[in-house]
N, C-alpha and C positions, 0 to 999 in steps of 0.2 A: 978817305974811302978809296979802295982800289977799283980798278976798272971792272973786275969780275962782279962786284956787287951791283954795278949799274946795269949788268946784262939782264934782259927780259927772259924769264923762265917760261917755256911753253910746256903744257901738260896735256896728255891724251890717254886713251884707253886701249888696251890690247884685246885680243880675241876672246879672252876670258873675263873681260870687264875690269881688269886691274889697271890702275893708273901707271902711265909710262912717261918719263921725262923726255920730251921730244927734242930737247937741246942736244941729245946725243947723236941725232941724225945730222948728216952733213948737208947743209943748205945748198951746197954746190950741185947736188943731184936734182934739185927741184927748182922750178921757177918761183919767183916770189909769189906767195899766196896759194901755191898748189897743195900744200899739206892741209891747210885749213879747209880748202874746198873739198878735198878728198874725205876728210873727217865728217864734214857736213852731209855730203852725199850718202855716206855709210849710215849716218844717224837717221837720215830721212827714210832710207830703205827699210831699216828695222822698225822705225816708228809706225809703219803701216800695219805691222803684225800685232794683233791684240789677243789676249787670253780669252778662251771660250769660243774661238772660231775654228772652222774646218779649213785647213790649208793643204796645198799640194806639196809633196816632197819627193825626193829621189832616194832609193835604197843605195846606200854606200857599201854596206857590208852585212852579211848574214853570218852571225856567230852561233855557237852552240845554244846559248840561252837568250841572246839579244839580237836585235836588228838595228843597225845604225842608219839614220835617215837625215838627209840634208834638206832643209826647208828655206835655204837662202838667208839663214840667220848667222850671226857671228859665231855660233857653235852648232854642231850637229846634235840631233836628239836621239835618244835610245828607247826602243820599245821592246818589252818582254816578248819572247818568241811565241808564247802561248796565246797571244792576241791574234795570231795569224792562224786561221782554221786549217788551211792547207799550205803550209810553208813551202812544200815542194813545188808549188805552182809559181813561186816568186823567185826572182834572180836579181843580182846587182844591176843597177841602172833602171829598174822598173819604177815608174811614177805611180805614187799611191796618194790617197787622201788620208790625212791624220787630223786629230783634234788637238789643238794647242791648249793644254791644261794650265801651264805655268811657264812664263818666259824665262824666269830664273828662280831656282829654288835657293835654299840657304847656301848651297855650294856653287851657285852660278850655273847650274845645269838646266837645259831646255827640257821640259816635261811634255811628252807627246803620248797619244793613245790612239791606236787604230780601232780597237773595239768600240770605243765611244763614238768615233767618227762613223763607223758602220751603223751603230744604233741610231744616231741622229739622222743619218741619211734615209732610214726606212721608218723613222718614228711616225711620220704623218700617215703612212700607209697602215701601220699597226694601230694607231689611234683610231683611224676611220673604221678599220675592221672590228675593233672592240666596241665602238659606238653603235655600229649597225649590226653587230653580232653575226658578221659574215663568217662563212666557213673558209678556213685557210689550210694549206697543206704544209706539213712539216716532216722532216726526216729525223728519225731517232738516232742520235749519235753515240751516246754512251750512258751507262748506268752510274748514278750517284746515290748517296744516301737519301732514301725516301722517294726516289723516282728516276726519271730519265731526262737527259739534256737533249733538246730538240733544236734542229737548225730551222729557224723561221726567218725567211727573207735574208738569209746570210748572217743572222745574229742568233745568240743562244737564248732559248726559252726553256722554262721548266715545266715538265709534265709529271705531276704527282702520281705515285703508284696506284692510288685509289681512283684516279681519273682516266686510267688507260682502257679499262673494260668494265662491263657490267658485273663481272665476277673477278675474283682474284686470279692473276696470271701465275700459273705454277712455275714457269721458266721465263723470266724476264729477258734473259740473254738471247732467247730465240727470236725476239722481235726487234733487236737492235739492227739498224740498217733499213728497216721498212719505212715507208711513207704513209702517213695516215691523214685523214681529214680531221681538223681540229677547230676548236673555238677558243678565242682569247677570253679568259674569264677574269683576269686581273692584271693591271699594269701599274708601274711606278716609275715615272721618268727620271726622278732624281736618283733613285737607286738602280735604275736600268733593269728592273725586275719585270719579267713577263711570264705569266702563268697561263697554261693552255689546258684544255680538257678534250678528251675524245668521248668520255662517258656521256656527257650531256647530249651529244649528237646521237649516240646509240639509244639513250633513254627516249628521245623524241621518236625515233623509229620504232622502238618497242611499244610506246604508248599507242601509236597508230596500229601496230600489229595486234596489240592486246585488244583494242576496241573491235577489231575485225574478228578475232578468235572468240571473244566473249559473245559476240552476236551469233556465232555459229555453234556455240557450245550446247551439247545435248547429252542427257544421261544415256548410258548404254552404248555410246559411240566410241570407237577406238580412234586414238590419235597418236601421231608420232611426237616424240620428245627426246630431250637429252638430260642425263643425270647432272644436276647442278650442284647438289650438296647431299652429303650422307650423314645421318645422325644415328644414335642408338635405337631410335624408335621408327626410323624409316628413311626415305630418300625424297628430296625435292626435285621434281621434274619440270624443266623449262619446256613449255608447249609452244614456244615461239613468241615470247612477250608476256606470257602469263605463267605463273608457277602453280603446280599442284603437288599435293602430298601423297606419295605412295607409301602407305603404312606397312610396317613389317608383317602384320597379319594378313595383308592383301598381296603379298609377294609370291607366295607359294602355298599349295594345299598341304605341303609337308612342313616339317619342323624347321624353322629358321632361327638360329641363335643371334645372328647379326646381319643387317642389310648388306654388308660388304660381301656376304657369301653369294648374293644374287646379282648385284649390280656394282659398277665402279664409276668413279667420276669421269664424265665425258662420254659414257656409253649412250648410244642411240637406242631407244627402246620404244616399243609400241605398247600403249596402256589404254585401259578403258575408263571413261569418265563414270564414276559411281554416284557422285552427288556434288552439289554446290549450293551455297546459300543464296538468298534473294539478291544480294548485291554482287554475288559471284566473286567475292573476295577470297573465299576459301573453297578450294576444289579438291575433292577426294578422288584418288585414282586407284586402279587395281590392275595387277598383272596376272594373277591366277585366274581371274574371271574370264580371261581369253581362252581358257581350256575347260574341258568338261569336268564337272564335280566328281571326284573319285568315289564318293559314297553312293553314286546313283544306282549302281548294280551290285552293291557290296554283298547282299545276301546270296546272289548267284555266284559271285566270285569266291566268297568265303563261307560256305554253308557249315552249319554246326557238325562237328565230328571230323572235319577235314584236317589233315596234317598240313601245316604251313611252315615256311622257312622265311626268316627275316633277321634284321639287325637290331640289337639292343641300343636304344637311343637315349634312355633316361632310367635312372634308378632312384626309388624313394624308399622310405622305411617300410611301406606296405606292399611293395612289389616292383616290377620292372616293366617298362614300356618297350614293345617290339614294333618296329616299322615293317609293315607287310608290303607296302608300296608307297610312293610319294602321296602324302595326304591321308594315309590310313595307318593308324597305330592301334595296337591291342595291348591290354594290361594282363600280365601274368602275376596274379596275386600270390603273396608269399605262401598262402595256404595251399596253393595249387602247384607248388614246386617239387614236393617230394612226398611219397607215401610213408617213407621210413625214417627220414631225418627230421629232427626238430630244428628248423632254420631260424636263427636269431635275426639275420639281415639278408636281404636278397643278394648283396654284394659277395656273400660267401659262395654263391652258386654261379652268378654271371657278372660280366663286366661290360662297360659301355664299349660298343663297337663289335661285340661278339656276334657271330652269325650262328643262330640256333634254330632248332625245330620245336614246334609246339602244336597243340591240338585246339581247334576252335571249339569253345564251350557254349558261347552265347553271342548273338549279334543284335545290337540295338541300333537300328538304322536312324531312328528319329533323334536319339541322344548321341549318335555317332560314337558308340562305345562297342568294343569287342572284348570279350573275356577269353583268355587263353590259358592253357595249362601245360606244364611240363610232365607232371606225374602221370597224366593220362596216356603218355607214350608207352608206359609199362603197365602190366596187369595189376589190378588192385589186389593187394595181399589179403584184404578182408572179404574179397568176393566169395570165396569158398570156405570161410572160416568155420561155419556150422558143420560143413562136411569134414573138414580136416580135424576139428576139435569138438566132437559132439559132447554134450553135457553128460557128466558122470564118467567120462573117459579119463584115463591117466595119461599125462604128457610129460615130456622132459623139456627143461629149459635152463636158461642161464640167468642169474640175478644181474639185472642191468642197472638197477638203482634202488636205494633204500631211503625211505622217508620215515617220519616219526610214527605214521599210522600203518605202515606196511612195507612190502617189498614188491618191486615191479620185475616180473619174469618175462624174458623174451622167449616166446614159443617158436617163432620163426622171424625172419627179417620183415620188419614192418608190423608185426603183431605182438603186442605186449599184454600181459594180464597182471592183476593185482592180487597178492596174497595179503589179506588184511591181518593185522596183528592178532585179532581174535580167532583167526583160523589157523594159527600156528601150533597150538598144543591143546590137548583135552584137559590136562591135569596141572599144568604149570601156568602161573601168571607171568606173561611176557611183558616186561616193562618197555622194552625197545626191540624192534626186529633184529638189530645187530647181535642180540643174545642168541639168536637161532641161525641167522644167515649172514653171509659176507658177500660183498660185491664180487661178481665173477664166479661164485659157486654154481656148480651144476646141481639141479634139484628136480625131483619128481613131484608133480602136483596133480590135483584132481580138478577137473573143469566143473565149477559149481553153477555158473550161469553165463549167458552171452547176450549182450545188447548190441546188435549189429548196427543200429542207427547211430548210437552214441559211440560206437567202436570201443566197447568195454567188455572185459572178460574177468569174472570173479574166479579166483583160484583158492584152493585149500591144501594145506599140508596135513593137518590133523585128520582130515577126512579120508586119508589113505588107509587109515586103520579104523576099526569099529569103535563106537563109544564105549570106553572101559568102565564107566561109572556103575553100570548094573553089576558087573563082576566085582567091582571094588566094594559095593554095598554088602556083598556077602563076606568079603575078606576083612573089612574094617567095621564090624558090628560094634555097637556101643559096649564098652567094657573090655574090648580087646586090648591086650598089652602089646605095645610096639616099641621098637628101638628106632630112635630118630637122630638125625645129625643137623646141627644148626646151619641153615642156608643163608638166612638174612636176619639182621637184628633191626627191629622197628621200635618206635617209642612205646607202642602199645602191646608188644609181645615179640615172639620168635616165629619165623617161618622156617619149618624143618622139613627135611627130606625123609619121607617114610620109606621110599624106595627110589630107584633111579629116575623114575618119571612121575612120582606121586608126591605131592606136597601136603603138609598139614600145618595147623596154626596153634601155637600155645599162647593164650592171652597172658598178660602180665600177672594177673591175680592167680594164675594156675601154675606158677613157677615153683611152688612149694616153699618159698621164702618171701618175706615182705621186703621188697626193694623198690626204689624209685624208678629204676631203669633196668631192662634185661641185661645190659652190658655190665651191671654191677656183679653179675654171676657168670655169664657166658661170653664166650668168644666164638668167632666164626669157626666152624668145623668141629666144635665140641659135640660129643655124643651123650645121650641120656635116654633113660627109659621113661615111658609115659603110657597113659591109658586113654583110649578113644572115649570121649564124652558126648560127641555130637557128630552125626553124619547127615549132611544135607545134600541129597542127590539133585534137587532142583537148583539150589544155589551153588552146587558144585564145590562144596567145602567140607573139610574134615577138621574137627577141633579136638585136640588132645590135651591132657592135663597131667603134669608131674605131681601135683598135690594129691590127686585122687589115686595115682599109682602108689605114692608113699603111704597113704592111709591103708591101702590094702596089703602092705608088706609089714613084716615084723620090725621091731625097734632097731635091730642091727642093720637092716637094709637102709632105714632112714638115716641112721648115724653115718653109715658109709657114704651115703649120697651127700650129706652135709659136709663131710670131710673132703669129698671129691670136688664139691662145688661151693667153696666158701665165698662169703660176701667180701668184696674187695675192701682193703683197709680204709681207703679214702671214703668209700661209701659208708662204712661203719662209723667213722669219725663224724661224718655229717649227721648220721642218725643220732649219735650221742649228743651232738651240739643242739639238735632240735629238741631233744628231750629236756635239756637244761635251759630251754628258752632262747637259745642262740641260733635262731633260724638264719637261713641264707639271706644275704642282702639282695636288693633288687638288681644291682649290677651283676652279681654272680649268677643269679637265675637267668638273666637276659643272655649272658655269655654262654651258659650251658644250653640254652634253647637254640642259639645261633650255631653253636659248635657242640653237637652231642658227643657223649663219651666215645672213646676209641672203640671201633667195631660196630657201633650203632649205625643203622641206615636211616637217613632222613626221609620220612614219608612224603611222597609227591602227590599233588592233586591229580585226579583222573584226566587223561588227555581227551579233550572234546572231539578230536579228529578220530579217535579210536572207536567211537560209537558204543553201542551196547555190548559189554564184554562179560555177559553172565557166564558163558561157557568158559571153563578153564579157571574160574575164580575159586580160590582155596580158603579165603578167610571165612 
């Protein structure tokens, strides 16, 4: 064995805790035993430091993100710079207190905390304040999610947003930097969490103020308050510890669409106490009650017949509401908007916001209603209608509209009269007014009657001439031979023109031939000779017969007639088929009924709107 193996190996630790072979040191520099003594003294000095203690240290260096601190340990500690609230107040060489969290971590580093040292230094004071519910002061430092960080005795505490004030803070940045009275409501030493509240202090003050206000509260008394909240139905007013509701209907005597038109959040307002319940938990307030009721002297301000000016504030299907002044509105009914126009909707005349004039028609002070009219600004066109259009006089007008029962004639603007279908012709049956008149035609009419109350005028066209039936009775005596032209083909016979304005009727059995339908022989416009067999002056009809005419003629005339008006081949075949027992099927009969032969006119039932139409009837 060599001498080297017999040498005693000495081992020590360096500043980072790593083993070091002390045999490398030259013993000549040290006295015997100095190295061991030095190591023991160093170990003793570090052995006095224990984790979980507050120790003093000296700032060695301040970097961008870290602060290096010497606590007389074998290595310096590093503290994040964010644990120093005001780092600008510190400099290298300053002595500070820090908390020793861990002597050595997995990498041999010394773990220190200034924030925890600050927390533990004031913990007793915080705990005592929490237990006694004392009021403490804190400065608001910065906003974070859900609230604000507060400086409380030099350490961070949390003030939730809901605990800052009695109502929501609209701009939280505006209160940063302010110092408030606070109360500690929650603490957790292990997590170093401190939660404070300002609201609980304000609520205590409000409760005291509320008791005072409720004791003084009386109906009809005006009080000062501040708008705390606004809803669609009103605004809540803080009377100084107690809230009351200012309903939208009690804000103004006028129309209010939304409370924000009258008040805004934070507004200071004077309101009147209208009512409150026995427990005084609900308080009704009024703003408009502080001013005089606008309907007090309404009859003196707006007498009937007065012309007024106002703004259209609302439009409905039945009319428009006009604001005469704040709190007073009148209704212009759709029927009071025009003498001359038929208005389908008030919006065709006025729009919301329009400034218009009207006439006061009626005032109901008790019901708070005022009736107004537009058309009364102009003369009533019916006012002098009896003078302008006396009965039995003749007037000129224009066809404004045509209905199934007659035609409306405009005599002047705003005044129409009706020519009933039965008053259009003495001698012709008029199936529809459009056979005689067209819209826009100018026409002369006779005034038959006037109903001023119902605003109706009856007019006539046939009355422009005398009744011709007395003269016709002399012209068309029974037995008179006449030449006629087919005007209309009906199922039961022919309507024929005896002259330009006189019609007659030939029944099916008087056609001179046996047929199922007049169209089997005749077409529209065909001419034929006939004989008058009936003249009814009361029923206003003339009946003529081709058969009687042919009987009174010689055989050659009858032969010529039959040659001129033969029965159509299709009709003849049908007749022969019937004679041989081959009648028409049900389907064929139904088809002919629904679709009459060409040239035939389908008879229509009488129009119930036309009324009694005896005059002018020719059948």
